[in-house]
C-alpha positions in Angstrom: 38.3 35.5 -4.5 41.5 33.3 -4.9 41.5 34.1 -8.6 42.3 37.8 -7.7 44.7 37.0 -4.8 48.1 37.7 -6.5 50.1 37.5 -3.3 49.0 33.9 -2.6 49.5 32.9 -6.2 52.9 34.5 -6.4 54.0 32.4 -3.4 52.8 29.2 -5.0 49.8 28.7 -2.7 47.4 26.3 -4.4 43.7 26.3 -3.6 42.8 22.6 -3.3 39.2 22.7 -2.2 36.5 25.2 -1.2 33.1 24.3 0.2 30.6 26.4 2.2 32.5 27.3 5.4 35.7 25.4 4.6 38.7 25.5 2.4 42.0 23.7 1.9 45.2 25.2 0.5 48.7 24.0 0.1 52.2 25.4 -0.5 55.7 23.9 -0.9 58.3 25.6 1.3 61.1 27.0 -0.9 64.6 28.1 0.1 63.5 31.7 -0.2 61.0 31.1 2.6 63.5 29.8 5.1 64.8 32.0 8.0 68.2 32.2 9.7 67.4 29.1 11.8 67.0 27.0 8.7 63.2 26.6 9.1 60.2 28.1 7.3 59.6 31.7 8.4 56.5 31.9 10.4 55.1 34.7 8.2 54.8 32.3 5.3 53.1 29.6 7.4 50.7 32.4 8.6 50.1 33.5 5.0 49.1 29.9 4.0 46.7 29.6 6.9 45.3 33.1 6.3 44.7 32.2 2.6 42.7 29.1 3.6 40.8 31.2 6.2 40.0 33.9 3.6 38.6 31.4 1.1 36.5 29.6 3.8 35.0 32.8 5.2 34.3 34.2 1.7 32.6 30.9 0.6 29.2 32.2 1.7 29.2 35.0 -0.8 29.4 38.4 0.9 32.7 40.2 1.1 34.4 39.1 4.3 37.7 40.2 5.8 39.8 39.3 8.8 38.9 41.1 12.0 41.8 39.4 13.7 43.8 36.2 13.8 46.2 34.3 16.0 48.6 31.5 15.3 50.4 29.0 17.4 53.5 27.3 15.9 53.8 23.7 17.0 56.6 22.2 14.9 59.0 23.6 12.3 58.8 23.1 8.5 61.8 22.9 6.2 62.8 23.7 2.6 61.0 21.3 0.4 58.2 20.5 2.8 54.6 20.6 1.4 52.3 22.2 3.9 48.5 21.9 3.8 46.1 24.3 5.5 42.6 23.2 6.3 40.1 25.9 7.4 36.8 25.0 9.1 34.1 27.4 10.2 33.4 27.1 13.9 30.5 29.6 14.2 28.9 32.5 12.3 26.5 35.0 13.7 25.3 38.1 12.0 28.4 39.7 10.3 30.9 37.8 12.5 32.5 34.4 12.2 35.2 32.3 13.8 37.4 29.8 11.8 40.1 27.4 12.8 42.9 26.4 10.5 45.3 23.5 11.0 48.5 23.6 9.0 50.1 20.2 8.5 53.1 18.5 7.0 51.9 15.1 6.2 50.3 13.9 9.4 52.3 16.3 11.6 50.7 19.5 12.8 52.9 22.5 12.1 50.6 25.3 13.3 47.1 26.1 14.6 45.5 29.3 13.5 42.2 31.0 14.6 40.7 33.7 12.5 37.9 36.1 13.3 35.9 37.3 10.3 33.7 40.3 9.6 31.3 40.8 6.6 31.8 44.3 5.2 29.7 46.3 2.8 30.9 46.1 -0.8 32.2 49.6 -1.3 34.8 51.2 -3.4 38.2 52.3 -2.0 37.9 55.3 0.2 34.1 55.4 0.3 33.8 54.8 4.0 34.9 58.3 4.8 37.4 57.2 7.5 40.4 59.1 6.3 
């Protein structure tokens, strides 16, 4: 799935490891990712966590998407910092799953993310008839 994820690749997110139910991704914060307070914009931190989450929940094979996600920002990150996101499956039942992602800068926690996943049918665009 990462191979087709142009958004994550364009932002320099590197997939470090994927195993069944887990994934690790990393990204270096660039000056273009810094907000008006001089810290990494939360959207970029969220995107890194979401990428690790997506790879972990899709590691089982079926097409899986986010049903929802929340993030808590614990500490700031700065231009030049390398951030690592480690996603771990907490539970999976039927088509639903819950994954926790910890984003770190070295040993320091930057953010905690919880994603809720849903397995979806592999269908072409617009085939659901919901429009």
